[in-house]
C-alpha positions as CSV (number, residue, x, y, z in Angstrom):
1,M,-13.6,-23.5,-8.9
2,S,-11.8,-22.8,-12.3
3,Q,-11.2,-19.5,-14.0
4,A,-9.6,-19.4,-17.3
5,R,-6.1,-17.6,-17.5
6,G,-6.2,-14.1,-18.3
7,S,-10.0,-14.1,-18.4
8,S,-12.1,-11.3,-16.5
9,S,-15.3,-13.1,-16.8
10,P,-18.4,-10.3,-16.2
11,N,-20.7,-13.1,-14.4
12,Q,-18.4,-13.7,-11.5
13,P,-20.4,-16.2,-8.8
14,A,-22.4,-14.2,-6.3
15,D,-21.2,-16.5,-3.5
16,W,-17.4,-15.7,-4.1
17,T,-16.0,-14.3,-1.0
18,F,-12.7,-13.1,0.7
19,A,-13.0,-13.5,4.3
20,M,-11.3,-15.0,7.2
21,S,-13.7,-18.2,6.6
22,D,-11.8,-18.4,3.2
23,V,-8.4,-18.6,5.4
24,V,-9.6,-21.0,7.7
25,S,-10.6,-23.3,4.8
26,Q,-7.3,-22.8,3.0
27,Y,-5.4,-23.6,6.1
28,R,-7.6,-26.8,6.6
29,E,-6.5,-28.1,3.1
30,L,-2.8,-27.5,3.9
31,V,-3.3,-29.5,7.1
32,E,-5.1,-32.3,4.9
33,E,-2.4,-32.2,2.3
34,Q,0.2,-32.9,5.2
35,H,-1.6,-35.4,6.8
36,N,-2.3,-37.4,3.5
37,D,1.4,-36.8,2.4
38,T,0.4,-35.9,-1.2
39,G,3.8,-34.5,-2.2
40,F,2.2,-31.6,-3.6
41,V,5.0,-28.5,-3.9
42,H,4.0,-25.2,-4.8
43,D,6.0,-23.3,-7.4
44,T,6.7,-20.5,-5.0
45,L,5.8,-19.5,-1.2
46,V,5.6,-15.8,-0.9
47,I,6.2,-14.4,2.5
48,G,4.5,-11.1,3.1
49,G,1.0,-9.7,2.1
50,G,1.9,-6.4,1.1
51,A,2.1,-4.9,-2.2
52,A,5.1,-6.7,-3.2
53,G,3.6,-10.2,-2.4
54,A,0.5,-9.2,-4.0
55,G,2.2,-8.4,-7.6
56,V,3.9,-11.7,-7.3
57,L,0.9,-13.6,-6.3
58,R,-1.2,-12.0,-9.1
59,D,1.5,-12.5,-11.7
60,L,1.5,-16.3,-11.0
61,A,-2.3,-16.3,-11.0
62,S,-2.3,-14.9,-14.5
63,R,-0.2,-17.6,-15.9
64,G,-2.9,-20.0,-15.7
65,N,-0.7,-23.1,-14.7
66,A,1.4,-22.0,-11.5
67,S,0.8,-22.5,-8.0
68,A,1.7,-20.4,-5.3
69,L,0.9,-19.8,-1.4
70,L,1.2,-16.5,0.0
71,V,1.1,-15.8,4.0
72,D,1.1,-13.0,5.9
73,R,1.5,-12.7,9.8
74,G,-1.0,-10.3,10.3
75,P,-3.7,-8.8,7.9
76,F,-3.1,-8.4,4.3
77,G,-1.7,-4.8,3.7
78,G,-1.7,-4.1,7.2
79,Q,1.8,-2.6,7.6
80,T,3.7,-0.4,4.9
81,S,1.1,-1.0,2.2
82,S,-1.6,0.7,4.2
83,K,0.3,3.7,5.4
84,T,1.4,5.5,2.2
85,G,0.6,8.7,0.7
86,K,-1.6,6.7,-1.8
87,A,0.1,8.1,-4.6
88,I,0.2,6.1,-7.9
89,H,2.9,8.0,-9.7
90,P,6.4,7.5,-11.4
91,G,7.5,10.4,-8.9
92,I,8.8,13.9,-10.1
93,R,11.1,14.0,-7.4
94,Y,12.8,10.6,-8.5
95,L,13.0,12.3,-11.9
96,R,14.7,15.5,-10.1
97,M,17.1,12.9,-8.0
98,A,18.0,11.2,-11.5
99,F,19.1,14.5,-13.0
100,H,20.6,15.8,-9.7
101,R,22.9,12.6,-9.6
102,G,23.9,13.0,-13.3
103,L,25.0,16.5,-12.6
104,L,26.9,15.4,-9.5
105,A,28.5,12.6,-11.4
106,F,29.9,14.8,-14.2
107,H,31.0,17.5,-11.5
108,L,28.6,20.1,-12.7
109,R,27.0,20.5,-9.4
110,R,28.2,20.2,-5.7
111,D,26.1,18.5,-3.0
112,P,27.9,17.9,0.5
113,K,25.0,16.0,1.6
114,I,25.5,13.2,-1.0
115,K,28.8,11.7,-0.5
116,Q,29.2,9.1,-3.4
117,T,31.7,8.1,-6.0
118,T,31.0,9.2,-9.7
119,A,30.2,5.4,-10.4
120,Q,27.6,5.5,-7.6
121,N,26.0,8.7,-8.6
122,L,25.7,7.4,-12.3
123,R,24.2,4.2,-11.3
124,G,21.7,5.9,-8.9
125,A,20.7,8.1,-11.9
126,W,20.1,5.5,-14.3
127,L,18.0,3.7,-11.7
128,D,16.1,6.3,-11.1
129,L,15.5,7.4,-14.7
130,Q,14.3,3.9,-15.1
131,L,11.9,4.1,-12.4
132,V,10.2,7.3,-13.6
133,W,10.2,5.9,-17.5
134,Y,8.5,2.4,-16.4
135,G,6.5,3.8,-13.6
136,T,4.6,5.9,-16.3
137,R,3.6,2.9,-17.7
138,E,2.7,1.1,-14.5
139,R,0.2,4.2,-13.7
140,K,-1.3,3.7,-17.1
141,I,-2.1,-0.1,-16.5
142,L,-3.5,0.5,-12.9
143,L,-5.6,3.3,-14.1
144,E,-7.0,0.9,-16.8
145,T,-7.1,-2.3,-15.0
146,A,-7.7,-1.3,-11.2
147,D,-11.5,-0.7,-11.9
148,N,-12.2,2.6,-9.8
149,T,-9.6,1.9,-7.2
150,V,-7.1,4.0,-9.1
151,E,-8.0,7.5,-10.4
152,E,-6.4,10.7,-11.9
153,I,-5.7,13.8,-10.0
154,P,-4.3,17.2,-11.0
155,N,-1.3,18.6,-9.1
156,I,0.3,21.9,-9.0
157,V,4.1,22.1,-8.1
158,F,4.9,25.7,-6.5
159,V,8.4,27.0,-6.8
160,L,9.3,28.8,-3.7
161,P,12.4,31.1,-3.0
162,D,14.2,28.3,-1.1
163,S,13.2,25.8,-3.8
164,P,16.2,23.5,-4.6
165,E,15.6,24.0,-8.5
166,K,15.0,27.1,-10.5
167,K,11.8,27.8,-12.0
168,W,12.8,27.1,-15.5
169,A,14.4,23.7,-14.5
170,V,11.2,22.9,-12.6
171,F,9.2,23.7,-15.9
172,F,11.3,21.6,-18.0
173,G,11.5,18.5,-15.8
174,I,7.8,18.4,-15.4
175,S,7.2,18.9,-19.0
176,L,9.6,16.0,-19.7
177,Y,7.9,14.1,-16.8
178,D,4.5,14.6,-18.9
179,L,6.2,13.7,-22.2
180,F,6.6,10.4,-20.7
181,T,3.0,10.0,-20.3
182,T,2.2,11.0,-23.8
183,V,4.8,8.6,-25.1
184,W,3.1,5.7,-23.2
185,A,-0.3,6.9,-24.3
186,W,0.7,6.8,-28.0
187,G,2.5,3.5,-27.5
188,G,-0.8,1.8,-26.2
189,L,-2.7,3.3,-29.2
190,T,-4.8,5.7,-27.0
191,P,-3.5,9.2,-28.1
192,R,-3.0,11.8,-25.4
193,F,-1.8,15.3,-25.7
194,S,0.1,17.1,-22.8
195,R,-2.0,18.7,-20.1
196,V,0.9,20.8,-18.5
197,K,-0.2,24.2,-17.6
198,L,2.5,26.9,-16.7
199,F,2.0,29.6,-14.1
200,L,4.7,32.0,-14.4
201,N,4.2,34.0,-11.5
202,G,2.1,34.2,-8.2
203,K,-0.6,36.2,-9.3
204,S,-1.4,33.6,-12.2
205,L,-1.5,30.9,-9.6
206,H,-4.0,33.0,-7.4
207,R,-6.2,33.3,-10.3
208,E,-6.2,29.4,-10.8
209,L,-6.7,28.8,-7.1
210,P,-8.7,31.5,-5.2
211,N,-7.9,29.7,-1.9
212,L,-4.0,30.4,-2.1
213,D,-2.4,33.1,0.0
214,S,1.3,32.9,-0.2
215,E,3.3,36.2,-1.6
216,D,6.3,33.9,-1.5
217,V,5.3,31.7,-4.3
218,L,7.4,32.4,-7.8
219,G,5.3,30.3,-9.9
220,G,4.0,26.7,-10.5
221,I,3.1,23.9,-13.1
222,L,0.1,22.0,-13.4
223,Y,0.3,18.4,-14.2
224,W,-1.6,15.1,-13.9
225,D,-0.8,12.0,-11.9
226,G,-2.8,9.1,-10.3
227,K,-3.9,8.1,-6.7
228,A,-5.4,5.3,-5.1
229,N,-8.4,5.8,-3.1
230,N,-7.3,3.2,-0.6
231,D,-3.9,1.9,-0.6
232,K,-4.8,-1.2,1.3
233,I,-7.9,-2.1,-0.8
234,L,-5.7,-2.0,-3.8
235,V,-3.3,-4.6,-2.5
236,L,-6.5,-6.6,-1.1
237,K,-8.1,-6.5,-4.7
238,A,-4.7,-7.9,-6.2
239,I,-4.5,-10.7,-3.7
240,R,-8.2,-11.5,-4.1
241,D,-8.0,-11.3,-7.9
242,A,-5.2,-14.1,-7.9
243,Y,-7.4,-16.1,-5.3
244,Y,-10.2,-16.1,-7.6
245,R,-8.2,-17.4,-10.7
246,R,-7.3,-20.5,-8.9
247,T,-8.0,-24.0,-10.2
248,A,-8.0,-27.4,-8.4
249,A,-4.7,-28.6,-10.1
250,H,-3.1,-25.3,-9.7
251,P,-4.0,-23.8,-6.5
252,I,-3.5,-20.1,-5.8
253,R,-3.7,-19.7,-1.8
254,A,-3.6,-16.5,0.4
255,L,-3.6,-16.8,4.1
256,S,-3.5,-14.1,6.6
257,H,-2.5,-14.3,10.4
258,V,-0.3,-17.1,9.3
259,E,3.6,-16.9,10.0
260,V,6.5,-18.5,8.4
261,E,8.3,-19.8,11.6
262,H,11.2,-21.7,9.9
263,Y,12.2,-23.1,6.6
264,E,14.9,-25.5,5.4
265,W,16.0,-27.0,2.0
266,R,15.5,-30.6,1.7
267,E,17.4,-32.7,-1.0
268,Q,15.4,-35.6,-2.5
269,Q,17.5,-38.0,-4.6
270,G,15.6,-38.9,-7.7
271,A,13.0,-36.2,-7.5
272,P,12.5,-33.6,-10.3
273,G,14.9,-30.6,-9.4
274,G,16.4,-32.4,-6.6
275,G,14.6,-31.2,-3.7
276,H,12.4,-28.5,-2.2
277,F,11.9,-26.0,0.8
278,V,10.0,-27.5,3.7
279,V,8.5,-24.7,5.2
280,T,6.8,-24.6,8.9
281,L,4.0,-22.2,9.2
282,A,2.4,-21.2,12.4
283,R,-1.4,-20.1,12.7
284,R,-1.8,-16.9,14.6
285,F,-5.7,-16.8,14.2
286,D,-8.1,-18.4,16.7
287,H,-9.5,-21.9,16.2
288,D,-9.4,-24.6,18.5
289,E,-9.6,-27.4,16.0
290,L,-6.8,-26.5,13.8
291,P,-3.3,-27.6,14.6
292,E,-1.1,-24.6,15.5
293,R,1.5,-25.6,12.8
294,V,1.6,-26.9,9.6
295,T,4.4,-27.8,7.0
296,V,4.4,-27.1,3.3
297,R,6.6,-27.6,0.3
298,A,7.7,-25.0,-2.1
299,H,10.4,-25.1,-5.3
300,T,11.2,-21.4,-4.1
301,L,10.6,-18.6,-1.6
302,T,9.8,-15.2,-2.3
303,N,10.5,-13.0,0.7
304,A,8.3,-10.0,0.3
305,A,8.5,-9.1,4.0
306,G,9.0,-5.4,3.5
307,P,10.9,-4.0,6.4
308,W,11.3,-7.5,7.9
309,V,12.9,-8.7,4.8
310,D,16.4,-9.5,6.8
311,R,14.5,-11.1,9.6
312,V,12.3,-13.4,7.6
313,R,15.5,-14.5,5.2
314,N,17.4,-15.9,8.5
315,R,14.5,-18.2,9.9
316,T,16.8,-21.2,8.6
317,E,19.1,-23.5,9.9
318,R,21.9,-21.3,8.3
319,P,21.1,-17.5,9.1
320,D,23.5,-15.2,7.1
321,G,23.1,-12.4,9.4
322,R,23.6,-10.0,6.7
323,Q,21.8,-6.4,6.8
324,S,20.6,-5.5,3.5
325,V,18.2,-2.6,4.1
326,V,17.9,0.6,6.0
327,Y,14.6,2.4,6.7
328,S,12.8,5.6,5.5
329,R,9.7,6.7,7.0
330,G,7.0,9.1,6.1
331,T,4.2,10.7,8.3
332,H,0.8,11.4,7.0
333,L,-2.0,13.3,8.9
334,E,-5.9,13.5,7.4
335,A,-8.1,16.8,8.2
336,T,-10.9,18.6,7.5
337,N,-13.8,20.7,8.7
338,R,-17.1,21.9,7.3
339,F,-15.5,24.7,5.4
340,I,-13.1,22.6,3.4
341,H,-15.5,19.9,2.7
342,E,-18.2,22.2,1.4
343,S,-15.7,24.2,-0.6
344,L,-14.2,21.2,-2.3
345,T,-17.6,19.7,-3.0
346,A,-18.7,23.2,-4.6
347,D,-15.9,23.8,-6.7
348,P,-14.0,21.0,-8.7
349,R,-11.3,23.5,-9.6
350,L,-10.2,23.2,-5.8
351,Q,-9.6,19.5,-5.9
352,V,-6.0,19.6,-7.0
353,G,-2.9,18.3,-5.1
354,L,-0.7,20.9,-3.7
355,V,3.2,20.1,-4.0
356,P,5.4,23.0,-2.6
357,L,9.0,22.1,-3.7
358,N,10.6,22.8,-0.3
359,A,14.3,22.9,0.2
360,E,14.4,19.9,2.6
361,R,11.5,17.2,2.5
362,Q,9.2,17.0,-0.2
363,H,5.5,17.3,1.0
364,Y,2.5,16.4,-0.7
365,L,-1.1,17.9,0.1
366,R,-3.8,16.2,-1.6
367,P,-7.6,16.3,-1.4
368,F,-9.4,13.0,-1.1
369,H,-12.9,11.9,-1.1
370,Q,-15.0,9.1,0.6
371,H,-18.5,8.5,0.5
372,G,-19.2,12.0,0.4
373,M,-17.0,13.6,2.5
374,W,-13.8,15.6,1.2
375,Y,-10.5,15.7,3.4
376,V,-6.8,16.8,2.8
377,Q,-4.1,14.2,3.5
378,C,-0.6,15.9,4.1
379,T,2.3,13.6,3.6
380,T,6.1,13.9,4.5
381,T,8.8,11.9,3.2
382,D,12.4,10.6,4.1
383,R,13.3,10.7,7.6
384,A,15.4,7.9,8.8
385,Q,14.1,5.2,10.9
386,T,15.9,2.4,13.1
387,D,13.4,0.0,14.6
388,P,10.7,-1.3,12.1
389,D,8.3,-2.5,14.7
390,V,8.2,0.9,16.6
391,V,7.1,3.6,14.1
392,V,5.1,6.7,15.8
393,P,4.5,9.9,14.5
394,E,6.4,12.7,16.1
395,E,4.9,16.0,17.0
396,D,7.5,18.2,15.1
397,E,6.3,16.0,12.0
398,I,2.8,17.2,12.6
399,E,3.7,20.6,12.9
400,E,6.0,20.5,9.9
401,L,2.9,19.2,7.9
402,L,0.4,22.0,9.4
403,H,3.0,24.6,8.4
404,S,3.7,23.3,4.9
405,Y,-0.2,23.2,4.2
406,N,-1.2,26.5,6.1
407,A,1.7,28.5,4.4
408,L,-0.2,28.1,1.0
409,V,-3.6,28.8,1.8
410,D,-5.7,31.8,3.4
411,D,-7.1,31.8,6.6
412,R,-10.5,30.2,6.0
413,W,-8.4,27.0,4.6
414,K,-5.9,26.8,7.3
415,I,-6.1,23.7,9.3
416,G,-5.1,23.1,13.0
417,R,-4.9,20.2,15.4
418,Q,-8.4,20.4,16.1
419,D,-9.2,19.6,12.4
420,I,-7.1,16.3,12.2
421,F,-9.0,13.1,12.6
422,N,-6.2,10.4,11.7
423,V,-2.5,10.5,12.0
424,F,-0.2,7.6,10.9
425,C,3.2,6.7,10.0
426,G,4.7,4.3,7.2
427,I,8.1,2.9,6.9
428,R,10.0,1.7,3.7
429,P,12.9,-0.7,3.5
430,L,15.6,1.0,1.1
431,A,18.2,-1.3,-0.5
432,S,21.6,-0.6,1.2
433,G,24.5,-2.9,0.4
434,D,27.0,-1.3,2.4
435,G,25.2,-2.6,5.9
436,G,23.4,0.6,6.3
437,K,25.8,3.3,6.1
438,I,24.6,5.5,3.2
439,N,22.0,8.2,4.0
440,V,18.3,7.6,3.0
441,Q,18.5,10.5,0.9
442,D,21.5,9.1,-1.4
443,I,19.6,5.7,-1.9
444,S,17.8,5.1,-5.3
445,R,14.0,4.2,-5.1
446,M,14.2,1.8,-7.8
447,F,13.2,-1.5,-6.2
448,R,15.7,-4.4,-5.7
449,I,15.3,-8.0,-6.3
450,T,18.1,-10.3,-5.1
451,R,18.7,-14.1,-5.2
452,Q,19.9,-15.7,-1.8
453,D,20.6,-19.5,-2.3
454,H,20.0,-21.7,0.8
455,G,20.9,-25.2,0.6
456,G,20.1,-25.9,-3.0
457,G,17.1,-23.5,-3.5
458,P,16.6,-19.9,-4.3
459,V,15.1,-17.2,-2.0
460,F,14.2,-14.0,-3.9
461,D,14.3,-11.0,-1.7
462,M,12.4,-8.0,-2.9
463,V,13.1,-4.6,-1.3
464,N,11.7,-1.2,-1.8
465,V,8.5,-2.2,-4.0
466,K,6.6,1.1,-4.1
467,L,2.6,0.8,-4.6
468,T,2.9,2.0,-8.4
469,E,5.2,-0.7,-9.4
470,F,4.1,-3.6,-7.4
471,R,2.6,-5.3,-10.7
472,W,6.1,-4.7,-12.4
473,A,8.0,-6.0,-9.5
474,G,5.7,-9.0,-9.3
475,R,6.2,-9.9,-13.1
476,E,10.0,-9.7,-12.7
477,V,10.0,-12.0,-9.6
478,G,7.4,-14.1,-11.5
479,E,9.8,-14.6,-14.5
480,L,12.6,-15.8,-12.1
481,I,10.3,-18.1,-10.5
482,A,9.3,-19.6,-13.8
483,K,12.9,-20.2,-15.0
484,E,13.9,-21.9,-12.0
485,V,10.7,-24.2,-12.0
486,R,11.4,-25.0,-15.6
487,R,15.0,-25.8,-14.8
488,R,14.1,-28.0,-11.9
489,T,10.8,-29.9,-13.1
490,S,11.0,-29.2,-16.8
491,K,7.4,-27.5,-16.2
492,V,6.7,-24.2,-18.3
493,L,4.7,-21.6,-16.8
494,G,2.4,-19.8,-18.9
495,R,3.0,-16.1,-19.9
496,S,2.2,-13.1,-17.8
497,T,-1.0,-11.5,-18.4
498,T,-1.3,-8.9,-15.8
499,R,-0.3,-6.2,-18.5
500,R,-3.8,-6.0,-19.5
501,L,-5.8,-7.8,-16.9
502,P,-8.8,-6.2,-15.3
503,F,-9.2,-6.9,-11.4
504,L,-11.9,-9.1,-10.9
505,T,-14.8,-7.6,-8.9
506,V,-17.4,-8.8,-6.2
507,P,-21.1,-8.0,-6.2
508,G,-21.7,-4.6,-4.3
509,E,-18.1,-3.3,-4.7
510,H,-18.8,-0.1,-6.6
511,R,-21.2,0.9,-3.6
512,F,-18.7,0.7,-1.2
513,T,-15.6,1.8,-2.8
514,P,-14.0,4.9,-0.9
515,G,-14.5,7.1,-3.9
516,G,-18.1,5.6,-4.7
517,A,-21.5,6.1,-3.1
518,E,-22.8,9.3,-1.4
519,R,-24.3,9.0,1.7
520,P,-26.1,11.2,4.1
521,W,-24.0,12.1,7.5
522,G,-24.5,9.5,9.9
523,E,-26.6,7.1,7.9
524,P,-26.1,3.9,10.2
525,E,-27.7,1.5,7.7
526,F,-24.8,2.2,5.2
527,V,-22.4,2.0,7.6
528,A,-23.4,-1.5,8.8
529,Q,-24.0,-2.6,5.4
530,K,-20.3,-1.7,4.4
531,V,-19.1,-3.5,7.4
532,G,-20.6,-6.5,6.2
533,H,-19.1,-6.1,2.7
534,Y,-15.6,-5.7,4.2
535,V,-15.9,-8.8,6.2
536,R,-17.2,-10.9,3.5
537,H,-15.2,-9.5,0.5
538,Q,-12.4,-7.4,1.9
539,M,-11.0,-9.9,4.3
540,A,-11.6,-7.6,7.4
541,G,-11.2,-9.5,10.5
542,G,-9.8,-7.0,12.9
543,Y,-11.4,-3.6,14.2
544,D,-8.4,-1.4,14.5
545,D,-7.2,-2.7,11.0
546,Y,-10.8,-1.8,9.3
547,L,-10.8,1.3,10.9
548,L,-7.3,2.5,10.6
549,N,-5.9,0.6,7.6
550,S,-9.0,0.1,5.4
551,G,-10.1,4.0,6.3
552,G,-13.3,2.9,8.2
553,I,-12.3,5.7,10.8
554,R,-13.5,8.1,7.9
555,D,-17.0,6.9,8.2
556,A,-17.2,8.5,11.8
557,V,-15.9,11.9,10.9
558,A,-18.5,14.3,11.8
559,F,-18.7,18.4,12.3
560,D,-19.4,20.0,15.7
561,D,-21.6,22.8,16.0
562,E,-18.8,25.3,15.0
563,G,-18.0,23.3,11.7
564,R,-14.7,21.9,13.3
565,C,-13.7,18.2,12.7
566,D,-15.5,15.6,15.1
567,I,-15.6,12.0,15.8
568,D,-19.2,10.3,16.0
569,L,-18.6,7.9,18.8
570,A,-21.7,6.0,18.1
571,V,-20.6,5.2,14.6
572,L,-17.5,3.5,16.4
573,D,-19.8,1.8,18.8
574,L,-21.9,0.7,15.7
575,V,-18.8,-0.7,13.8
576,L,-17.6,-2.5,16.8
577,D,-21.1,-4.3,17.5
578,E,-21.3,-5.1,13.6
579,M,-18.0,-6.7,13.6
580,A,-18.5,-8.5,17.0
581,S,-21.9,-9.9,15.5
582,L,-20.4,-10.8,11.9
583,L,-17.2,-12.6,13.4
584,G,-18.5,-13.8,16.4
585,W,-16.6,-12.4,18.8
586,D,-17.3,-12.9,22.6
587,A,-17.3,-10.0,25.2
588,D,-13.7,-10.5,26.0
589,R,-12.8,-10.3,22.5
590,R,-15.0,-7.4,21.8
591,R,-13.4,-5.5,24.6
592,A,-9.8,-6.3,23.5
593,E,-10.5,-5.2,19.8
594,W,-11.5,-1.8,21.2
595,E,-8.7,-1.4,23.6
596,R,-6.1,-2.4,20.8
597,F,-7.8,0.4,18.3
598,A,-7.9,3.0,21.1
599,E,-4.4,2.3,22.1
600,V,-3.0,2.7,18.3
601,Y,-5.6,5.7,17.7
602,G,-4.7,7.4,20.8
603,R,-0.7,6.9,20.5
604,N,-0.9,8.5,16.9
605,M,-3.2,10.9,17.7
606,A,-1.5,12.1,21.0
607,W,-1.3,15.8,19.7
608,A,-4.4,15.9,17.9
609,D,-7.5,17.0,20.0
610,L,-9.5,13.8,19.0
611,G,-7.2,11.5,20.3
612,G,-8.0,12.2,23.7
613,K,-11.9,11.8,23.2
614,V,-11.5,8.3,21.8
615,R,-9.1,7.2,24.4
616,G,-11.5,8.3,27.0
617,H,-14.6,6.5,25.5
618,K,-15.9,3.0,26.7
619,P,-18.4,1.4,24.4
620,A,-21.3,0.1,26.3
621,E,-21.4,-3.8,26.8
622,P,-24.2,-5.4,24.7
623,F,-26.7,-7.4,26.3
624,S,-25.9,-10.5,24.3
625,L,-23.0,-11.4,22.0
626,P,-22.4,-14.5,19.7
627,G,-20.5,-17.5,20.6
628,A,-16.8,-18.1,20.0
629,A,-15.0,-16.4,17.0
630,A,-13.7,-20.1,15.8
631,G,-17.3,-21.1,15.4
632,A,-18.2,-18.0,13.3
633,A,-15.1,-18.1,11.2
634,E,-16.5,-21.3,9.6
């Protein structure tokens, strides 16, 4: 297959897929290259298939003459990148942090919680200011290029009596935030005037949003930002776009369920660049005919493993044992009922994000729409976390979110545990150069790219790449790779073209995008067709990943006779049967897939009413099932 650099052909072949069968065929290509000893060396091997890795892969693919291989030990976007608040924004709180640190640096404000030097505060302020400025550009680019996966959303910030900033300061800060948007819009030759709207008191806010019922609100300000209707799908589309732009001479490969087991630098006298990395990959997907391990070569390594960046960097013969990150976590709950759904459907004025400016943690309370259903996602930020492998929502976090939302709205709009249909927790690695002694609240949210030399070759560590900035961070790493490849081999990579490059689409994508087609409640044909689309084009290969990370659980949301939130178990069974049929799962695999989903969902929903309902359900065994998964994978 050949795809011109920088193009976005409107006539993509109808047989293009992005499925587990493509992973199998790519893995077989690597085995054959190793067996034939072709000597092929990738320009980079990207470790991690989340937002950071996706940005690097797409950047290199856009250059037209680069080769890259991306691997992830699990499903693409299955960890941090699918457990976000789905915001595509520069970050109003990062702008606030920049000014706050600037005032601390010049001793115009005191904050005993932030124990940093003047130089550290100045550096943090500068990094956060850059993040907001360039993040505004990145939001604009994604709105223009990511098809209908990223969309605008109005938000209202509420100033409360205990808010950390005065009302005038909030109005000034968000007006400046919006000014950045206006400047970037003019820079792109698409004039845009400010859409900020001030509410000087609680009464004016109540006239705007009749569902509010908080006497404590002192005022507010409306501004516009962006959101991804599904964070995992945005990452998948970036990886898929890169994969579609490959050529035979410059392969772009993306393999899920393949793990980097070990790497080492191998000197090679007389060869261009003097050597390369030799990387051992371990197959984690089932296939009886393919070897469990294969070795590949790369001029550079890109470590985009997120919370596991230190662990991956040390899979070498000379581990450094260095701790470069600390962890911050955020919990998210999704809730709805018949009243909320029907009210948001009927009145577009209410389709606005609520952002109470609380004294401690920031909360974002946003409405989302998926295939005709409206629901509310409530998000927290910034709790310290220690173990990246054990991230479980805590009961007090759920209570905190419920309280934050319910404190703003009247009794009809309040939500309780019986309205919650999904709870999940994400973890973010933050760059910490002092071995993790700095509090997570004190660390800049600007992403970091550091170079670590192993033997004679560079490993580029990527830390704290937010969903909004993944294209920008990918381009920065792409430039570093291009310089290294040119120095070692004299090969000149093309220029990055992702700034204006639309994402390639596949047949039927608009119908099944989360914010797309309407559907009647409980329509099994639509659900079955959607599962087929995701298996064929969105790399769906696991039941729990599809339901919990790709948002499939929302297709099973229903309302009971009293209008409360419910789960339609028949829809969950239908999805299981469809995936088993399409992916060739036998009875044991089908049972294991259900049990894994029920364990994760039940654990996360331990304090919500629907968690027990799913844990107690056992899908009926079908009369017949297809053969082995390996056969279907091909």
